Legacy VTK file of the C-alpha trace (Angstrom):
# vtk DataFile Version 3.0
C-alpha trace
ASCII
DATASET POLYDATA
POINTS 212 float
-6.420 19.515 3.152
-8.010 16.247 2.139
-8.416 13.339 4.636
-8.908 9.835 4.146
-9.321 6.590 6.247
-8.460 3.082 5.226
-8.335 -0.569 6.671
-5.650 -2.390 4.966
-3.196 -5.421 4.874
0.058 -5.328 2.977
3.145 -7.544 2.598
6.717 -6.567 1.130
8.995 -8.946 -0.614
12.581 -8.553 -1.570
13.433 -8.924 -5.454
11.836 -8.254 -8.823
8.123 -8.604 -9.158
7.575 -12.151 -10.537
6.201 -12.574 -13.953
3.561 -15.031 -12.464
2.264 -12.293 -10.056
1.980 -9.628 -12.859
0.167 -12.178 -15.102
-2.310 -12.849 -12.291
-2.801 -9.383 -11.697
-3.405 -8.455 -15.323
-6.169 -10.885 -15.715
-8.263 -10.175 -19.086
-11.564 -10.648 -16.864
-10.588 -7.550 -14.700
-10.295 -3.798 -15.308
-6.634 -2.851 -14.714
-5.997 0.834 -14.334
-2.988 2.232 -16.194
0.437 1.629 -14.412
1.266 4.512 -12.146
5.001 5.267 -12.479
6.332 7.764 -10.048
8.901 8.461 -7.397
7.764 9.167 -3.842
10.141 10.685 -1.444
9.753 9.753 2.230
11.020 11.482 5.249
12.991 8.999 7.487
11.274 8.543 10.901
11.810 6.291 13.851
8.126 5.721 14.158
6.431 2.887 12.406
3.019 4.553 13.070
3.879 7.801 10.944
4.758 8.365 7.401
5.458 11.601 5.658
6.143 11.791 1.917
6.195 13.975 -1.182
4.076 12.504 -3.877
3.723 14.180 -7.298
4.275 17.758 -5.607
1.940 17.188 -2.636
2.765 16.478 0.920
1.116 13.465 2.310
0.866 12.553 6.095
-0.144 8.941 6.899
-0.659 7.947 10.507
-1.544 4.401 11.635
-4.514 4.554 14.041
-4.373 0.981 15.212
-3.356 -2.543 14.707
-6.660 -4.441 14.347
-5.429 -7.966 14.542
-4.128 -10.693 12.160
-5.698 -12.160 9.041
-5.124 -15.673 7.834
-5.041 -16.293 3.926
-5.231 -19.719 2.422
-4.406 -21.420 5.720
-0.854 -20.779 6.173
-0.266 -17.004 5.179
-0.655 -14.272 7.832
-1.066 -10.576 7.550
-1.610 -7.645 9.851
-4.651 -5.592 9.582
-4.074 -2.019 10.190
-6.251 1.123 10.272
-4.791 4.260 8.737
-5.624 8.035 8.220
-4.064 10.047 5.574
-4.061 13.811 4.987
-3.017 15.437 1.675
-1.764 18.990 1.527
-2.018 20.443 -1.964
0.033 23.527 -2.461
0.406 24.706 -6.095
2.943 27.254 -4.947
5.379 24.738 -3.455
7.993 23.381 -5.750
8.454 19.897 -4.376
10.033 17.460 -6.550
12.104 14.267 -5.919
15.194 16.045 -7.419
15.137 18.968 -5.081
14.090 17.059 -1.976
15.771 13.540 -2.057
19.325 14.832 -1.665
18.513 16.649 1.596
19.346 14.801 4.740
16.775 12.444 6.140
14.756 11.873 2.848
14.884 8.643 0.883
13.480 8.117 -2.693
11.203 5.166 -3.491
10.585 4.587 -7.223
7.271 2.836 -7.814
5.333 1.188 -10.613
2.035 0.615 -9.260
-0.929 -1.510 -10.589
-4.260 -1.277 -9.019
-7.857 -2.594 -9.304
-10.733 -0.759 -7.589
-14.105 -2.160 -6.799
-17.453 -0.989 -5.358
-18.538 -3.506 -2.703
-21.884 -4.597 -1.943
-22.154 -6.726 1.309
-25.022 -9.266 0.770
-25.110 -12.953 1.489
-22.269 -13.116 -1.008
-19.866 -10.136 -1.438
-20.367 -8.544 -4.748
-17.583 -6.756 -6.401
-18.165 -4.183 -9.336
-15.043 -2.800 -11.090
-14.792 0.982 -10.861
-12.206 3.501 -12.282
-11.907 5.959 -9.258
-11.599 5.318 -5.678
-14.800 6.224 -3.482
-15.617 5.792 0.184
-16.777 2.309 0.738
-14.856 0.848 -2.070
-12.080 -1.781 -2.037
-8.684 -1.866 -3.754
-6.070 -4.321 -4.450
-2.638 -3.281 -5.290
0.525 -4.683 -6.763
3.750 -2.533 -6.794
7.192 -2.846 -7.905
9.638 -0.852 -5.781
13.222 0.459 -6.074
15.043 2.038 -3.238
18.843 2.683 -2.816
19.460 0.316 -5.784
17.540 -2.480 -4.309
14.401 -4.097 -5.802
11.331 -4.901 -3.627
7.624 -5.510 -4.414
4.520 -5.258 -2.301
0.981 -6.391 -2.511
-1.903 -4.935 -0.623
-5.765 -5.121 -0.039
-7.548 -2.138 1.420
-11.064 -0.891 2.271
-11.531 2.905 1.694
-13.200 3.817 4.853
-13.321 2.964 8.530
-16.709 1.535 9.272
-16.494 -2.105 8.455
-16.839 -5.199 10.682
-13.427 -6.962 10.509
-14.723 -10.688 11.020
-17.801 -10.523 8.884
-16.783 -8.175 6.208
-13.121 -7.056 5.834
-11.575 -10.496 6.262
-13.929 -12.190 3.707
-13.302 -9.185 1.384
-9.633 -9.849 1.353
-10.111 -13.504 1.126
-12.240 -12.869 -2.050
-9.829 -10.459 -3.523
-6.916 -12.900 -2.996
-8.914 -16.042 -3.783
-6.887 -17.190 -6.929
-3.693 -15.218 -5.956
-0.526 -17.434 -6.213
0.477 -16.057 -2.846
4.121 -16.740 -1.776
4.688 -17.608 1.831
3.613 -14.698 3.876
3.965 -14.044 7.445
3.722 -11.117 10.159
7.420 -10.242 9.710
6.793 -8.815 6.231
3.198 -7.569 6.888
3.266 -3.876 7.621
2.791 -0.380 6.213
5.430 1.690 4.283
6.736 3.640 7.523
7.498 0.217 9.260
8.975 -1.377 6.202
11.369 1.648 5.778
12.581 1.497 9.320
12.708 -2.307 9.905
14.776 -3.350 6.798
18.382 -2.475 5.961
17.597 -0.797 2.713
18.639 2.835 3.698
22.013 1.959 5.469
24.309 4.954 4.820
21.377 7.439 4.468
22.036 10.156 7.001
19.174 11.361 9.208
21.093 13.939 11.078
LINES 1 213
212 0 1 2 3 4 5 6 7 8 9 10 11 12 13 14 15 16 17 18 19 20 21 22 23 24 25 26 27 28 29 30 31 32 33 34 35 36 37 38 39 40 41 42 43 44 45 46 47 48 49 50 51 52 53 54 55 56 57 58 59 60 61 62 63 64 65 66 67 68 69 70 71 72 73 74 75 76 77 78 79 80 81 82 83 84 85 86 87 88 89 90 91 92 93 94 95 96 97 98 99 100 101 102 103 104 105 106 107 108 109 110 111 112 113 114 115 116 117 118 119 120 121 122 123 124 125 126 127 128 129 130 131 132 133 134 135 136 137 138 139 140 141 142 143 144 145 146 147 148 149 150 151 152 153 154 155 156 157 158 159 160 161 162 163 164 165 166 167 168 169 170 171 172 173 174 175 176 177 178 179 180 181 182 183 184 185 186 187 188 189 190 191 192 193 194 195 196 197 198 199 200 201 202 203 204 205 206 207 208 209 210 211
């Protein structure tokens, strides 16, 4: 079983991903990983601190360790910084698929088209970012994802640091400011800043889905 730790900030917005946002993310000066198109299946939970999902045949459990405070972007946009731990259970004998799990009570399918940029980070007088192709400990990621759940369109943007040892004030917050420095950010506030478990529980996007 693999274990990962992250510090991240994320926002969710209803509707289709705006063309302006995709054009910004697909900047010719950046290395954009191929789009990751998949369907994840989430277990309904009453806890915003715990997420359980099936992703590409593997079972993933993600637990929010702590809310670390707020971050302010461009003056009037606020996000909630959170620390997470994730465990991935890989079992080649298990035949988990969205088709044979999602129809069971308590599970919901979330279709995703995810775009991601990864960077190795050097914290000097000025933060230096070097594009990389694979996530590593101590790297940073910025993500833009189109979502569809129960026939509804949503999209999400997130910045994360892969690891847990980073000073928020002197390193993480300036890192997020740098990653979003030229981002055409829509109005963002704490009500839409959270992780996937809280989003799935706090919005009426799974009305009628049984959890018995």
